[in-house]
Gaussian input, Z-matrix of N, CA and C with variables (Angstrom, degrees):
# hf/3-21g

backbone

0 1
 N
 C     1     B1
 C     2     B2     1     A1
 N     3     B3     2     A2     1     D1
 C     4     B4     3     A3     2     D2
 C     5     B5     4     A4     3     D3
 N     6     B6     5     A5     4     D4
 C     7     B7     6     A6     5     D5
 C     8     B8     7     A7     6     D6
 N     9     B9     8     A8     7     D7
 C    10    B10     9     A9     8     D8
 C    11    B11    10    A10     9     D9
 N    12    B12    11    A11    10    D10
 C    13    B13    12    A12    11    D11
 C    14    B14    13    A13    12    D12
 N    15    B15    14    A14    13    D13
 C    16    B16    15    A15    14    D14
 C    17    B17    16    A16    15    D15
 N    18    B18    17    A17    16    D16
 C    19    B19    18    A18    17    D17
 C    20    B20    19    A19    18    D18
 N    21    B21    20    A20    19    D19
 C    22    B22    21    A21    20    D20
 C    23    B23    22    A22    21    D21
 N    24    B24    23    A23    22    D22
 C    25    B25    24    A24    23    D23
 C    26    B26    25    A25    24    D24
 N    27    B27    26    A26    25    D25
 C    28    B28    27    A27    26    D26
 C    29    B29    28    A28    27    D27
 N    30    B30    29    A29    28    D28
 C    31    B31    30    A30    29    D29
 C    32    B32    31    A31    30    D30
 N    33    B33    32    A32    31    D31
 C    34    B34    33    A33    32    D32
 C    35    B35    34    A34    33    D33
 N    36    B36    35    A35    34    D34
 C    37    B37    36    A36    35    D35
 C    38    B38    37    A37    36    D36
 N    39    B39    38    A38    37    D37
 C    40    B40    39    A39    38    D38
 C    41    B41    40    A40    39    D39
 N    42    B42    41    A41    40    D40
 C    43    B43    42    A42    41    D41
 C    44    B44    43    A43    42    D42
 N    45    B45    44    A44    43    D43
 C    46    B46    45    A45    44    D44
 C    47    B47    46    A46    45    D45
 N    48    B48    47    A47    46    D46
 C    49    B49    48    A48    47    D47
 C    50    B50    49    A49    48    D48
 N    51    B51    50    A50    49    D49
 C    52    B52    51    A51    50    D50
 C    53    B53    52    A52    51    D51
 N    54    B54    53    A53    52    D52
 C    55    B55    54    A54    53    D53
 C    56    B56    55    A55    54    D54
 N    57    B57    56    A56    55    D55
 C    58    B58    57    A57    56    D56
 C    59    B59    58    A58    57    D57
 N    60    B60    59    A59    58    D58
 C    61    B61    60    A60    59    D59
 C    62    B62    61    A61    60    D60
 N    63    B63    62    A62    61    D61
 C    64    B64    63    A63    62    D62
 C    65    B65    64    A64    63    D63
 N    66    B66    65    A65    64    D64
 C    67    B67    66    A66    65    D65
 C    68    B68    67    A67    66    D66
 N    69    B69    68    A68    67    D67
 C    70    B70    69    A69    68    D68
 C    71    B71    70    A70    69    D69
 N    72    B72    71    A71    70    D70
 C    73    B73    72    A72    71    D71
 C    74    B74    73    A73    72    D72
 N    75    B75    74    A74    73    D73
 C    76    B76    75    A75    74    D74
 C    77    B77    76    A76    75    D75
 N    78    B78    77    A77    76    D76
 C    79    B79    78    A78    77    D77
 C    80    B80    79    A79    78    D78
 N    81    B81    80    A80    79    D79
 C    82    B82    81    A81    80    D80
 C    83    B83    82    A82    81    D81
 N    84    B84    83    A83    82    D82
 C    85    B85    84    A84    83    D83
 C    86    B86    85    A85    84    D84
 N    87    B87    86    A86    85    D85
 C    88    B88    87    A87    86    D86
 C    89    B89    88    A88    87    D87
 N    90    B90    89    A89    88    D88
 C    91    B91    90    A90    89    D89
 C    92    B92    91    A91    90    D90
 N    93    B93    92    A92    91    D91
 C    94    B94    93    A93    92    D92
 C    95    B95    94    A94    93    D93
 N    96    B96    95    A95    94    D94
 C    97    B97    96    A96    95    D95
 C    98    B98    97    A97    96    D96
 N    99    B99    98    A98    97    D97
 C   100   B100    99    A99    98    D98
 C   101   B101   100   A100    99    D99
 N   102   B102   101   A101   100   D100
 C   103   B103   102   A102   101   D101
 C   104   B104   103   A103   102   D102
 N   105   B105   104   A104   103   D103
 C   106   B106   105   A105   104   D104
 C   107   B107   106   A106   105   D105
 N   108   B108   107   A107   106   D106
 C   109   B109   108   A108   107   D107
 C   110   B110   109   A109   108   D108
 N   111   B111   110   A110   109   D109
 C   112   B112   111   A111   110   D110
 C   113   B113   112   A112   111   D111
 N   114   B114   113   A113   112   D112
 C   115   B115   114   A114   113   D113
 C   116   B116   115   A115   114   D114
 N   117   B117   116   A116   115   D115
 C   118   B118   117   A117   116   D116
 C   119   B119   118   A118   117   D117
 N   120   B120   119   A119   118   D118
 C   121   B121   120   A120   119   D119
 C   122   B122   121   A121   120   D120
 N   123   B123   122   A122   121   D121
 C   124   B124   123   A123   122   D122
 C   125   B125   124   A124   123   D123
 N   126   B126   125   A125   124   D124
 C   127   B127   126   A126   125   D125
 C   128   B128   127   A127   126   D126
 N   129   B129   128   A128   127   D127
 C   130   B130   129   A129   128   D128
 C   131   B131   130   A130   129   D129
 N   132   B132   131   A131   130   D130
 C   133   B133   132   A132   131   D131
 C   134   B134   133   A133   132   D132
 N   135   B135   134   A134   133   D133
 C   136   B136   135   A135   134   D134
 C   137   B137   136   A136   135   D135
 N   138   B138   137   A137   136   D136
 C   139   B139   138   A138   137   D137
 C   140   B140   139   A139   138   D138
 N   141   B141   140   A140   139   D139
 C   142   B142   141   A141   140   D140
 C   143   B143   142   A142   141   D141
 N   144   B144   143   A143   142   D142
 C   145   B145   144   A144   143   D143
 C   146   B146   145   A145   144   D144
 N   147   B147   146   A146   145   D145
 C   148   B148   147   A147   146   D146
 C   149   B149   148   A148   147   D147
 N   150   B150   149   A149   148   D148
 C   151   B151   150   A150   149   D149
 C   152   B152   151   A151   150   D150
 N   153   B153   152   A152   151   D151
 C   154   B154   153   A153   152   D152
 C   155   B155   154   A154   153   D153
 N   156   B156   155   A155   154   D154
 C   157   B157   156   A156   155   D155
 C   158   B158   157   A157   156   D156
 N   159   B159   158   A158   157   D157
 C   160   B160   159   A159   158   D158
 C   161   B161   160   A160   159   D159
 N   162   B162   161   A161   160   D160
 C   163   B163   162   A162   161   D161
 C   164   B164   163   A163   162   D162
 N   165   B165   164   A164   163   D163
 C   166   B166   165   A165   164   D164
 C   167   B167   166   A166   165   D165
 N   168   B168   167   A167   166   D166
 C   169   B169   168   A168   167   D167
 C   170   B170   169   A169   168   D168
 N   171   B171   170   A170   169   D169
 C   172   B172   171   A171   170   D170
 C   173   B173   172   A172   171   D171
 N   174   B174   173   A173   172   D172
 C   175   B175   174   A174   173   D173
 C   176   B176   175   A175   174   D174
 N   177   B177   176   A176   175   D175
 C   178   B178   177   A177   176   D176
 C   179   B179   178   A178   177   D177
 N   180   B180   179   A179   178   D178
 C   181   B181   180   A180   179   D179
 C   182   B182   181   A181   180   D180
 N   183   B183   182   A182   181   D181
 C   184   B184   183   A183   182   D182
 C   185   B185   184   A184   183   D183
 N   186   B186   185   A185   184   D184
 C   187   B187   186   A186   185   D185
 C   188   B188   187   A187   186   D186
 N   189   B189   188   A188   187   D187
 C   190   B190   189   A189   188   D188
 C   191   B191   190   A190   189   D189
 N   192   B192   191   A191   190   D190
 C   193   B193   192   A192   191   D191
 C   194   B194   193   A193   192   D192
 N   195   B195   194   A194   193   D193
 C   196   B196   195   A195   194   D194
 C   197   B197   196   A196   195   D195
 N   198   B198   197   A197   196   D196
 C   199   B199   198   A198   197   D197
 C   200   B200   199   A199   198   D198
 N   201   B201   200   A200   199   D199
 C   202   B202   201   A201   200   D200
 C   203   B203   202   A202   201   D201
 N   204   B204   203   A203   202   D202
 C   205   B205   204   A204   203   D203
 C   206   B206   205   A205   204   D204
 N   207   B207   206   A206   205   D205
 C   208   B208   207   A207   206   D206
 C   209   B209   208   A208   207   D207
 N   210   B210   209   A209   208   D208
 C   211   B211   210   A210   209   D209
 C   212   B212   211   A211   210   D210
 N   213   B213   212   A212   211   D211
 C   214   B214   213   A213   212   D212
 C   215   B215   214   A214   213   D213
 N   216   B216   215   A215   214   D214
 C   217   B217   216   A216   215   D215
 C   218   B218   217   A217   216   D216
 N   219   B219   218   A218   217   D217
 C   220   B220   219   A219   218   D218
 C   221   B221   220   A220   219   D219
 N   222   B222   221   A221   220   D220
 C   223   B223   222   A222   221   D221
 C   224   B224   223   A223   222   D222

   B1=1.4464
   B2=1.5241
   B3=1.3011
   B4=1.4613
   B5=1.5197
   B6=1.3343
   B7=1.4610
   B8=1.5135
   B9=1.3321
   B10=1.4641
   B11=1.5213
   B12=1.3331
   B13=1.4600
   B14=1.5238
   B15=1.3285
   B16=1.4627
   B17=1.5269
   B18=1.3446
   B19=1.4712
   B20=1.5278
   B21=1.3299
   B22=1.4538
   B23=1.5164
   B24=1.3269
   B25=1.4624
   B26=1.5203
   B27=1.3084
   B28=1.4635
   B29=1.5277
   B30=1.3252
   B31=1.4631
   B32=1.5171
   B33=1.3395
   B34=1.4640
   B35=1.5197
   B36=1.3292
   B37=1.4637
   B38=1.5252
   B39=1.3096
   B40=1.4649
   B41=1.5263
   B42=1.3172
   B43=1.4620
   B44=1.5241
   B45=1.3287
   B46=1.4725
   B47=1.5244
   B48=1.3393
   B49=1.4681
   B50=1.5268
   B51=1.3361
   B52=1.4648
   B53=1.5211
   B54=1.3393
   B55=1.4674
   B56=1.5248
   B57=1.3349
   B58=1.4697
   B59=1.5285
   B60=1.3196
   B61=1.4665
   B62=1.5225
   B63=1.3495
   B64=1.4653
   B65=1.5237
   B66=1.3376
   B67=1.4631
   B68=1.5334
   B69=1.3277
   B70=1.4612
   B71=1.5248
   B72=1.3331
   B73=1.4611
   B74=1.5256
   B75=1.3328
   B76=1.4695
   B77=1.5255
   B78=1.3235
   B79=1.4718
   B80=1.5249
   B81=1.3370
   B82=1.4678
   B83=1.5293
   B84=1.3471
   B85=1.4693
   B86=1.5244
   B87=1.3376
   B88=1.4663
   B89=1.5222
   B90=1.3266
   B91=1.4672
   B92=1.5230
   B93=1.3282
   B94=1.4666
   B95=1.5198
   B96=1.3368
   B97=1.4671
   B98=1.5165
   B99=1.3331
   B100=1.4620
   B101=1.5258
   B102=1.3406
   B103=1.4664
   B104=1.5215
   B105=1.3294
   B106=1.4623
   B107=1.5243
   B108=1.3337
   B109=1.4625
   B110=1.5252
   B111=1.3281
   B112=1.4632
   B113=1.5245
   B114=1.3404
   B115=1.4698
   B116=1.5236
   B117=1.3352
   B118=1.4655
   B119=1.5199
   B120=1.3266
   B121=1.4678
   B122=1.5220
   B123=1.3311
   B124=1.4673
   B125=1.5325
   B126=1.3322
   B127=1.4690
   B128=1.5241
   B129=1.3396
   B130=1.4712
   B131=1.5215
   B132=1.3372
   B133=1.4686
   B134=1.5223
   B135=1.3247
   B136=1.4653
   B137=1.5218
   B138=1.3475
   B139=1.4692
   B140=1.5252
   B141=1.3281
   B142=1.4660
   B143=1.5200
   B144=1.3253
   B145=1.4692
   B146=1.5270
   B147=1.3359
   B148=1.4629
   B149=1.5293
   B150=1.3394
   B151=1.4727
   B152=1.5215
   B153=1.3266
   B154=1.4674
   B155=1.5259
   B156=1.3122
   B157=1.4663
   B158=1.5303
   B159=1.3421
   B160=1.4681
   B161=1.5258
   B162=1.3311
   B163=1.4655
   B164=1.5239
   B165=1.3340
   B166=1.4712
   B167=1.5201
   B168=1.3213
   B169=1.4650
   B170=1.5231
   B171=1.3381
   B172=1.4662
   B173=1.5224
   B174=1.3320
   B175=1.4670
   B176=1.5199
   B177=1.3161
   B178=1.4579
   B179=1.5287
   B180=1.3254
   B181=1.4659
   B182=1.5217
   B183=1.3436
   B184=1.4653
   B185=1.5244
   B186=1.3331
   B187=1.4703
   B188=1.5224
   B189=1.3190
   B190=1.4676
   B191=1.5244
   B192=1.3305
   B193=1.4647
   B194=1.5255
   B195=1.3386
   B196=1.4672
   B197=1.5211
   B198=1.3215
   B199=1.4692
   B200=1.5229
   B201=1.3440
   B202=1.4570
   B203=1.5272
   B204=1.3209
   B205=1.4694
   B206=1.5260
   B207=1.3237
   B208=1.4623
   B209=1.5322
   B210=1.3306
   B211=1.4644
   B212=1.5256
   B213=1.3085
   B214=1.4591
   B215=1.5292
   B216=1.3166
   B217=1.4639
   B218=1.5292
   B219=1.2937
   B220=1.4721
   B221=1.5274
   B222=1.3117
   B223=1.4736
   B224=1.5068
   A1=110.41
   A2=119.32
   A3=123.47
   A4=113.56
   A5=116.94
   A6=120.06
   A7=114.40
   A8=118.84
   A9=121.03
   A10=108.94
   A11=115.45
   A12=119.41
   A13=108.23
   A14=115.97
   A15=119.24
   A16=111.87
   A17=117.27
   A18=119.24
   A19=112.24
   A20=118.18
   A21=120.98
   A22=114.14
   A23=117.42
   A24=120.16
   A25=110.04
   A26=114.32
   A27=118.83
   A28=109.95
   A29=115.82
   A30=121.41
   A31=108.65
   A32=116.52
   A33=120.32
   A34=108.55
   A35=118.20
   A36=119.58
   A37=110.18
   A38=115.74
   A39=119.77
   A40=109.46
   A41=115.56
   A42=120.47
   A43=110.97
   A44=116.65
   A45=118.62
   A46=111.32
   A47=117.26
   A48=118.53
   A49=110.66
   A50=117.44
   A51=120.33
   A52=109.61
   A53=116.14
   A54=120.97
   A55=110.49
   A56=117.02
   A57=121.10
   A58=110.58
   A59=116.37
   A60=120.08
   A61=110.20
   A62=117.37
   A63=118.87
   A64=110.45
   A65=116.92
   A66=120.35
   A67=109.69
   A68=116.51
   A69=120.48
   A70=110.38
   A71=116.45
   A72=121.04
   A73=110.67
   A74=116.59
   A75=120.49
   A76=110.80
   A77=116.26
   A78=120.32
   A79=109.78
   A80=116.03
   A81=119.65
   A82=110.81
   A83=116.27
   A84=119.57
   A85=110.46
   A86=116.53
   A87=120.20
   A88=110.59
   A89=116.79
   A90=120.01
   A91=110.97
   A92=116.88
   A93=120.58
   A94=110.41
   A95=116.61
   A96=120.45
   A97=109.95
   A98=116.09
   A99=120.69
   A100=110.77
   A101=116.99
   A102=120.79
   A103=110.87
   A104=116.04
   A105=120.34
   A106=110.67
   A107=116.57
   A108=120.34
   A109=110.57
   A110=116.57
   A111=120.22
   A112=110.44
   A113=116.74
   A114=120.16
   A115=110.87
   A116=116.33
   A117=120.51
   A118=110.48
   A119=116.23
   A120=120.78
   A121=110.64
   A122=116.23
   A123=120.50
   A124=110.46
   A125=116.81
   A126=120.65
   A127=110.33
   A128=116.21
   A129=119.98
   A130=110.83
   A131=117.06
   A132=120.19
   A133=110.67
   A134=116.97
   A135=120.08
   A136=111.27
   A137=116.60
   A138=119.45
   A139=110.41
   A140=116.36
   A141=119.52
   A142=111.12
   A143=116.14
   A144=120.07
   A145=110.20
   A146=116.20
   A147=120.68
   A148=110.94
   A149=116.78
   A150=119.83
   A151=111.12
   A152=116.34
   A153=119.44
   A154=111.07
   A155=116.00
   A156=120.02
   A157=109.89
   A158=116.35
   A159=120.01
   A160=111.02
   A161=116.54
   A162=119.75
   A163=111.29
   A164=115.62
   A165=118.80
   A166=110.78
   A167=116.41
   A168=120.04
   A169=109.38
   A170=116.93
   A171=120.61
   A172=110.89
   A173=117.10
   A174=120.52
   A175=111.04
   A176=114.79
   A177=119.01
   A178=110.43
   A179=116.69
   A180=120.03
   A181=111.42
   A182=116.77
   A183=118.72
   A184=110.38
   A185=117.72
   A186=119.89
   A187=110.92
   A188=116.08
   A189=119.45
   A190=110.86
   A191=116.04
   A192=119.58
   A193=110.61
   A194=117.11
   A195=120.54
   A196=110.43
   A197=116.16
   A198=119.78
   A199=109.87
   A200=116.40
   A201=120.65
   A202=110.53
   A203=116.72
   A204=121.07
   A205=110.09
   A206=116.20
   A207=120.71
   A208=110.43
   A209=117.17
   A210=119.66
   A211=112.42
   A212=116.72
   A213=119.94
   A214=110.20
   A215=117.36
   A216=122.51
   A217=109.89
   A218=118.18
   A219=118.44
   A220=110.31
   A221=115.79
   A222=119.42
   A223=110.54
   D1=-32.38
   D2=171.83
   D3=52.20
   D4=48.10
   D5=175.30
   D6=81.63
   D7=4.58
   D8=177.97
   D9=-112.93
   D10=136.80
   D11=174.51
   D12=-75.31
   D13=172.79
   D14=-178.07
   D15=-63.77
   D16=-26.32
   D17=-179.39
   D18=-86.18
   D19=2.72
   D20=176.37
   D21=95.00
   D22=-7.38
   D23=177.70
   D24=-80.55
   D25=148.12
   D26=-179.47
   D27=-72.84
   D28=140.07
   D29=-179.61
   D30=-100.44
   D31=129.87
   D32=177.04
   D33=-85.43
   D34=136.99
   D35=178.08
   D36=-67.63
   D37=149.26
   D38=179.13
   D39=-69.48
   D40=158.05
   D41=-178.93
   D42=-61.14
   D43=-36.61
   D44=-177.79
   D45=-66.11
   D46=-38.52
   D47=179.94
   D48=-70.45
   D49=-36.22
   D50=176.62
   D51=-63.85
   D52=-42.91
   D53=178.98
   D54=-61.90
   D55=-43.98
   D56=-179.27
   D57=-61.80
   D58=-43.76
   D59=-178.91
   D60=-64.66
   D61=-44.32
   D62=-179.04
   D63=-67.53
   D64=-36.22
   D65=178.58
   D66=-65.14
   D67=-43.52
   D68=178.47
   D69=-60.97
   D70=-41.11
   D71=179.07
   D72=-61.44
   D73=-42.96
   D74=178.56
   D75=-63.55
   D76=-43.17
   D77=-179.60
   D78=-63.44
   D79=-42.37
   D80=-179.27
   D81=-62.69
   D82=-41.26
   D83=177.85
   D84=-63.65
   D85=-42.20
   D86=179.58
   D87=-62.72
   D88=-40.74
   D89=179.01
   D90=-65.81
   D91=-38.27
   D92=178.13
   D93=-62.61
   D94=-44.97
   D95=178.24
   D96=-63.65
   D97=-41.40
   D98=179.36
   D99=-61.53
   D100=-43.93
   D101=177.95
   D102=-62.05
   D103=-40.14
   D104=179.36
   D105=-63.05
   D106=-43.55
   D107=178.37
   D108=-64.67
   D109=-39.24
   D110=178.67
   D111=-63.21
   D112=-41.35
   D113=177.89
   D114=-62.45
   D115=-43.45
   D116=179.16
   D117=-62.03
   D118=-43.41
   D119=178.93
   D120=-63.75
   D121=-42.26
   D122=-179.87
   D123=-61.93
   D124=-41.69
   D125=178.30
   D126=-63.45
   D127=-42.87
   D128=179.29
   D129=-62.86
   D130=-43.15
   D131=178.18
   D132=-60.95
   D133=-43.02
   D134=-179.61
   D135=-63.49
   D136=-40.87
   D137=178.51
   D138=-64.96
   D139=-43.13
   D140=178.89
   D141=-63.50
   D142=-40.47
   D143=179.19
   D144=-62.02
   D145=-41.24
   D146=178.98
   D147=-65.09
   D148=-41.61
   D149=177.92
   D150=-62.93
   D151=-42.07
   D152=178.31
   D153=-63.18
   D154=-39.35
   D155=178.66
   D156=-62.05
   D157=-43.41
   D158=178.26
   D159=-64.13
   D160=-40.78
   D161=178.38
   D162=-62.91
   D163=-40.66
   D164=178.85
   D165=-61.46
   D166=-41.54
   D167=178.74
   D168=-63.65
   D169=-44.99
   D170=179.06
   D171=-61.32
   D172=-44.74
   D173=179.63
   D174=-64.86
   D175=-40.32
   D176=179.15
   D177=-61.45
   D178=-45.28
   D179=179.39
   D180=-65.26
   D181=-41.21
   D182=-179.05
   D183=-67.41
   D184=-36.15
   D185=176.20
   D186=-64.32
   D187=-41.36
   D188=178.18
   D189=-63.48
   D190=-40.61
   D191=179.19
   D192=-63.79
   D193=-41.75
   D194=178.93
   D195=-61.91
   D196=-43.87
   D197=179.68
   D198=-64.43
   D199=-43.33
   D200=179.92
   D201=-60.96
   D202=-47.15
   D203=-179.19
   D204=-63.78
   D205=-39.39
   D206=-178.88
   D207=-62.71
   D208=-44.55
   D209=-177.99
   D210=-81.28
   D211=-23.82
   D212=179.57
   D213=-73.55
   D214=-36.01
   D215=-178.85
   D216=-120.74
   D217=74.52
   D218=-179.20
   D219=-66.61
   D220=139.10
   D221=178.90
   D222=-121.35

């Protein structure tokens, strides 16, 4: 029927269906924004995790150097 009544006149959608469609549209937009924020947060977590991994490697190397220097030059 595609929005036409049997007599050929255009049918107006009921207020409830218009409300449902607009509500769904709002929810979909909110979910899109939420997904975008989640992606941004996920990227930030990954960057922080990578920085921590690099720091651990640096700390590990510096600890090894301290131990090496300590045993190389006993006082």
